[in-house]
C-alpha positions in Angstrom: 0.0 0.0 0.0 1.3 3.5 -0.8 2.8 5.7 1.9 3.3 9.0 0.0 1.6 11.1 2.6 3.8 9.8 5.4 7.1 11.2 6.7 10.3 9.4 6.3 10.1 8.7 10.0 6.7 7.1 9.7 7.8 5.1 6.6 10.8 3.7 8.7 8.5 2.9 11.6 6.1 1.1 9.3 8.9 -1.0 7.7 10.4 -1.8 11.2 7.1 -2.9 12.6 6.3 -5.0 9.5 9.7 -6.7 9.7 9.2 -7.4 13.4 5.7 -8.7 13.1 6.6 -11.2 10.3 9.3 -12.8 12.6 6.6 -14.1 14.9 4.0 -16.9 14.2 0.6 -15.7 13.3 -1.3 -15.0 16.6 -4.8 -14.7 15.2 -7.0 -16.5 17.8 -4.1 -17.7 19.8 -2.1 -16.6 22.9 -0.2 -13.4 22.0 1.5 -12.7 25.3 5.0 -13.2 24.0 4.3 -11.0 21.0 3.0 -8.2 23.2 6.1 -8.4 25.4 8.5 -8.4 22.5 6.6 -5.5 20.9 6.7 -3.6 24.2 10.5 -4.1 24.5 11.0 -2.5 21.1 8.8 0.6 22.2 5.8 -0.3 19.9 3.1 -0.7 22.6 3.8 2.6 24.3 4.7 4.7 21.2 2.0 7.2 21.9 2.8 7.7 25.6 4.9 10.6 26.9 8.7 10.1 26.9 8.8 11.4 30.4 6.9 8.2 31.5 8.8 5.7 29.3 6.7 6.1 26.2 7.8 6.9 22.7 6.5 10.5 22.7 4.4 10.0 19.6 0.6 10.1 19.1 -2.3 8.1 17.9 -0.9 8.5 14.4 2.1 6.4 15.3 0.2 3.9 17.5 -2.4 3.3 14.7 0.4 2.7 12.2 2.0 0.1 14.4 -1.4 -1.7 15.0 -2.1 -1.7 11.2 1.2 -3.2 10.3 0.8 -5.9 13.0 -2.6 -6.8 11.7 -1.4 -6.9 8.1 1.2 -9.4 9.2 -1.4 -11.6 10.9 -0.5 -10.4 14.4 -3.2 -7.9 15.5 -3.3 -6.9 19.2 -6.8 -6.0 20.2 -5.6 -4.7 23.5 -3.6 -2.0 21.9 -6.9 -0.3 21.3 -7.7 -0.5 25.0 -4.6 -0.3 27.1 -2.3 2.3 25.5 -4.9 4.0 23.3 -7.8 4.5 25.5 -6.6 4.1 29.0 -3.1 5.5 28.4 -4.4 8.5 26.6 -7.0 9.3 29.4 -4.4 9.0 32.1 -1.8 10.9 30.1 -4.2 13.9 29.6 -6.2 13.9 32.8 -4.6 11.7 35.4 -2.8 13.0 38.5 1.0 12.9 38.7 0.7 9.9 41.0 -1.6 8.0 38.5 0.9 8.8 35.6 3.8 7.5 37.6 2.1 4.4 38.6 0.5 3.4 35.2 2.2 5.0 32.2 5.7 3.4 32.4 4.1 0.0 33.1 1.6 0.3 30.2 4.5 1.4 27.9 6.9 -1.4 28.8 4.2 -4.1 28.7 4.5 -5.1 32.4 0.9 -4.1 33.1 -2.3 -3.9 31.1 -5.5 -2.0 31.6 -9.0 -2.9 30.3 -11.8 -0.4 29.7 -15.5 -0.9 30.8 -18.2 1.3 29.4 -20.9 -0.9 27.7 -23.8 -2.1 29.8 -26.6 -4.6 29.3 -29.4 -2.1 29.1 -27.5 1.0 27.8 -25.9 -0.4 24.6 -24.5 2.5 22.5 -26.3 5.1 24.7 -23.6 6.2 27.1 -26.1 8.6 28.7 -28.0 5.7 30.1 -25.2 4.2 32.0 -26.4 3.1 35.4 -23.2 2.1 37.0 -23.1 4.7 39.8 -20.4 5.9 42.2 -21.2 7.5 45.5 -19.0 8.8 48.3 -18.8 7.3 51.7 -19.1 10.4 53.9 -17.2 8.8 56.7 -14.0 7.9 54.8 -14.3 9.8 51.5 -14.0 6.6 49.6 -15.9 5.9 46.4 -18.4 3.0 46.2 -19.2 1.7 42.7 -22.2 -0.4 41.9 -23.3 -1.7 38.4 -22.7 -4.0 35.6 -20.6 -4.0 32.4 -20.6 -6.3 29.4 -18.3 -7.0 26.5 -15.2 -5.9 28.3 -12.1 -7.2 26.7 -9.1 -8.8 28.4 -10.2 -8.3 32.0 -8.5 -11.6 32.9 -5.2 -10.4 31.7 -5.5 -6.8 32.9 -4.2 -5.5 36.1 -7.0 -3.0 36.4 -10.1 -1.7 34.4 -10.9 1.8 33.7 -14.6 1.9 34.6 -17.0 4.6 33.3 -19.5 5.3 36.1 -21.8 8.2 37.0 -21.8 10.5 40.0 -24.6 12.7 41.2 -24.1 16.4 40.5 -24.7 18.2 43.9 -26.1 21.3 42.2 -28.6 19.7 39.8 -29.0 16.1 41.1 -28.2 14.9 37.5 -25.9 12.0 37.0 -22.6 12.8 35.2 -20.0 10.4 33.8 -16.7 9.8 35.7 -13.8 7.4 35.2 -12.3 5.2 37.9 -9.4 2.8 38.0 -10.6 -0.5 39.5 -7.8 -3.0 40.4 -8.6 -6.6 39.4 -8.5 -7.9 42.9 -10.9 -5.3 44.4 -13.5 -6.6 46.7 -16.9 -6.9 45.1 -15.3 -6.8 41.6 -16.5 -9.9 39.8 -16.1 -11.1 36.2 -17.7 -13.9 34.2 -16.5 -14.9 30.7 -19.0 -14.4 27.8 -19.2 -17.4 25.5 -18.4 -15.9 22.1 -18.3 -17.6 18.8 -15.2 -15.4 18.0 -11.8 -16.8 17.4 -9.8 -14.2 19.3 -7.0 -14.3 21.9 -8.6 -11.7 24.1 -11.7 -13.0 25.9 -14.9 -11.0 26.6 -16.4 -10.6 30.0 -19.4 -9.4 32.0 -18.4 -7.5 35.1 -20.4 -7.0 38.3 -19.5 -4.2 40.7 -21.1 -4.7 44.1 -20.2 -1.7 46.3 -16.6 -1.9 45.2 -14.7 0.4 47.6 -12.1 2.6 46.0 -9.9 5.4 47.5 -10.4 9.0 46.4 -7.3 8.9 44.2 -9.1 6.1 42.0 -10.9 8.9 40.2 -9.2 9.9 37.0 -9.4 13.6 36.2 -11.9 16.2 37.2 -15.2 15.0 38.6 -17.0 17.8 36.7 -15.4 17.1 33.3 -16.1 13.5 32.9 -17.8 13.7 29.5 -14.9 15.6 28.0 -12.5 13.1 29.4 -14.5 10.2 28.2 -14.6 11.3 24.6 -10.8 12.0 24.8 -10.5 8.2 25.1 -13.3 7.3 22.6 -11.8 9.1 19.6 -8.6 7.2 19.8 -10.6 4.0 20.3 -12.3 4.6 16.9 -9.0 5.4 15.1 -7.4 2.3 16.6 -10.4 0.1 15.6 -10.0 1.4 12.0 -6.3 0.5 12.2 -7.2 -3.0 13.5 -9.7 -3.5 10.6 -7.5 -2.2 7.9 -4.6 -4.4 9.1 -7.0 -7.5 9.1 -8.3 -6.5 5.6 -4.8 -6.2 4.2 -3.8 -9.6 5.6 -6.8 -11.2 4.0 -6.3 -9.4 0.7 -2.6 -10.4 0.5 -3.6 -14.1 1.0 -6.1 -13.8 -1.8 -3.7 -12.0 -4.2 -1.0 -14.6 -3.6 -3.5 -17.4 -4.3 -4.9 -15.7 -7.3 -1.4 -15.4 -8.9 -0.5 -19.1 -8.3 -3.7 -21.0 -8.7 -4.0 -22.1 -12.3 -7.2 -23.3 -14.0 -7.4 -23.9 -17.7 -3.8 -23.0 -18.2 -4.0 -19.5 -16.7 -3.8 -18.1 -13.2 -7.3 -17.4 -11.9 -6.1 -13.8 -11.2 -6.0 -13.2 -14.9 -9.8 -13.2 -15.0 -11.5 -10.0 -14.3 -14.2 -11.7 -12.2 -11.4 -12.5 -9.7 -9.2 -9.5 -10.3 -11.6 -6.7 -10.1 -13.2 -7.4 -6.8 -9.7 -7.8 -5.3 -8.8 -4.4 -6.8 -11.9 -2.9 -5.4 -11.1 -4.2 -2.0 -7.6 -2.6 -2.2 -9.2 0.7 -3.2 -11.6 0.6 -0.2 -8.9 -0.2 2.2 -6.7 2.7 0.8 -9.6 5.1 1.2 -10.3 4.0 4.8 -6.6 4.4 5.6 -6.6 8.0 4.4 -9.6 8.9 6.7 -7.9 7.1 9.5 -4.7 9.2 9.0 -6.8 12.4 8.9 -8.5 11.4 12.2 -5.3 10.5 13.9 -3.7 13.8 12.7 -6.6 15.9 14.0 -6.6 14.2 17.3 -2.8 14.6 17.8 -3.2 18.3 16.8 -5.7 18.8 19.6 -8.7 19.2 17.5 -11.2 17.0 19.5 -14.2 18.1 17.6 -12.8 17.6 14.1 -11.2 14.3 15.2 -14.5 13.1 16.5 -16.2 13.3 13.1 -13.2 12.0 11.2 -12.6 9.1 13.7 -16.3 7.9 13.3 -16.0 8.1 9.5 -12.7 6.2 9.6 -14.1 3.5 11.8 -17.1 3.1 9.5 -15.1 3.0 6.3 -12.5 0.6 7.7 -15.2 -1.7 9.1 -16.9 -1.9 5.7 -13.6 -2.4 3.8 -12.4 -5.1 6.1 -15.6 -7.1 5.8 -15.6 -6.9 2.0 -11.9 -7.7 1.8 -12.3 -10.8 4.0 -15.4 -12.0 2.1 -13.7 -11.5 -1.3 -10.6 -13.3 -0.1 -12.6 -16.3 1.1 -14.5 -16.4 -2.3 -11.2 -16.2 -4.2 -9.9 -19.3 -2.5 -13.2 -21.1 -2.8 -13.2 -24.3 -0.6 -9.7 -23.5 0.5 -10.9 -20.3 2.0 -12.7 -22.3 4.7 -9.7 -24.5 5.6 -7.6 -24.0 8.7 -4.5 -24.2 6.4 -5.1 -20.8 4.9 -6.5 -19.2 8.1 -9.1 -17.0 6.4 -12.3 -18.6 7.7 -11.7 -17.4 11.3 -11.7 -13.8 9.9 -15.3 -14.0 8.6 -16.5 -13.5 12.2 -13.6 -11.4 13.4 -14.1 -8.9 10.6 -17.6 -8.2 11.7 -16.3 -6.9 15.1 -15.1 -3.6 13.4 -18.7 -3.1 12.1 -20.3 -3.6 15.5 -17.7 -2.4 18.1 -17.0 0.0 19.7 -20.0 1.6 18.1 -22.3 0.2 15.4 -22.2 1.6 11.9 -25.8 2.7 12.3 -24.9 4.9 15.2 -22.1 6.4 13.2 -24.6 7.2 10.4 -26.8 8.8 13.0 -23.8 10.9 14.2 -22.9 12.0 10.6 -26.5 12.8 9.7 -27.1 14.8 12.8 -23.8 16.3 13.6 -22.3 16.8 10.2 -25.3 17.3 7.9 -27.5 19.0 10.4 -30.5 16.7 9.9 -33.0 16.3 12.7 -32.1 13.8 15.4 -33.8 10.4 15.1 -33.1 9.0 18.6 
């Protein structure tokens, strides 16, 4: 794929990550702990975190580039979307000095992981309906969290989970979002695996918080600016999901192109037929277009334009999800029956590719966002 819009530094980073990822066995659907640790040692996991705390001093632009190339080599790391991109970004921007010292170096060097819990059984995509509540214990000043979360990735391997709860505004009585760091061994913090028909290394969990007691310093950022802080983490999440999808799509497309070059029927490679070649070319175009929007979104976010980044990140996630699904589908069809065998490793992507359409926000909600926020049409929900 072309990199004409990238700096020489970014091109070098892309080539280095590509070479590194190809030296490891494909981790799709398998344990990727060693790959994560090796990537962290080279500075790839914490490339977006501040240098003062052990990171690479880059931004979401660099982190998304890393994840895309890992995915294109068959080694995507879902927790990169969560641990350094969401949690690392939120703590970097809004955390106390003590929180930064405790978490950022460990997130950067791979010695610790952090999960992110926002989705709830009855709230779905509506973050304004979150019912996980946090109240203060007047005697001690501690926070008490109560609620449920679903589809939380990697809780079993994370040292803590950044939980989105709601506190009561003393002036209005309304509930407002706030973020809390909940250690994995906190009393009352329970997890249950969700049985998924998804071939992924990272498992999904339902969480129950039953009066989980947290010290005052567990609160991340300003209690009165929770919504701003929340969306500071959600924009990188969308950009990184786009990177995850583009990498996966590139991986599938490369497999199909190689097969189409070599598979010969009636004395000619099947890739010589337009019925095979044109859909693969279209898949390549769609992935390239999605990448351009992802790069725009990452650039806007790193430049501090949260509003502009919000629109672009949603568009990038939408475009990448659609492009990924089409690329995987076409790759499987190109291989025919071989596309469903374990030998070629494409069948598992049929389900995995749908994740980028569904999470962290559905394509329909993105269309709602664009029609309302960008086009100014009446709100439908």
